C-alpha angles and dihedrals in degrees: 000000000000113000107180129070115269116223105220133195119210114208117202140167104185141006095353094214094148092046089052090051090051092050092049091049088053092050089052090049090246099120101079109224095338115122114185103213102164140021114207118196126197089204128058089209097052108131088213089074092068091045090056093048092050089054091050099253119135116241137206131192115219108171116190089213089065093066131070095213142025090240092059091045090052094045091054090049089050092050091056092043090052092046090059094039091239118194099174132031123204118195108207111176091336107160106188119085106256108246120253093241091056093047090050094048092049099034109168091005103084120083129188132198119226125180096212137061117274133194113198095184112123112273094006121137120225144150099280137075137101112342094011109119143114118003092353087074092055094047094047095049093043093050091047090054092047093054101039095036087223123161102303105240142103131194140242099221136192117189141165117264119242133167091275122072111265095340101118123112115283117247100178134011116178116185119229121189121244123204117238124220113257090243136041118258133189130216097257091050091054092048093055100036114084091185091060091048091050089048090056092051092049094046093046092055091047093048094049092056093047093047096049096088090049090049092050092052092047091055092046092048091050093048091048092050091046094052093048094049093248094130118160127168126228115226129181122234092208132024112278092228116032115222094252089061098048094101091050093049093051091045091052092049091050091049091052088058091048094050094043105037098157141004136236129173124248122216091260091059096248112131112246127197128220113230121215118242 
């Protein structure tokens, strides 16, 4: 069991709602041995920076675009982490790929939140990977469920960070129900039907807002367990995506990127996506 306080860095890129929840949990003495001592943002315009300041937590801006190489980006991150004597890093809506030198220095001590199910087994297909983040995760999983008529759920996931996107061991995976459409649809129907595409966009936004409190609690619970030495790993008994559904899963992920090509922030701090057309 861990006994001392664990200085923790919270890495954000946008609204910082999870970081805010973690800080408030600490202030209510509900975070175990976790002590959030610094919020690092990859974006100077992230609204989460002001939230952290208002809660009395120091902030730093480290923008990947300001560095000519991943190594320099990582070295600057490491300098800040060392400055605050960080023992644990929590990625909460952090969009840049964490540099290899940081992953190496904090091996087994960086966690990431992911609002979709993952399957880190070698060769397994899941709802992670490059370009899969935020509301795209919701849309991809929801569309996959609509087409395959699989069990209608997704997961609020916390996993360890490795050099590969979303391939670290899973610490927490909390199921969240997804609503099915009242009728069966097929891929070609979705591709041609703008109303169905619009329905997916609307439902994805609604689901993301509803799932945020669950996501916050999943991360806080994982941090608390981690700090107290109660680490357990979640493993799937069966592959997340069976081989006969691989093509559908890849198709759903690609469509999530088409429907949500770029992000902007609404006034309420929830990330919103601009739909093409």
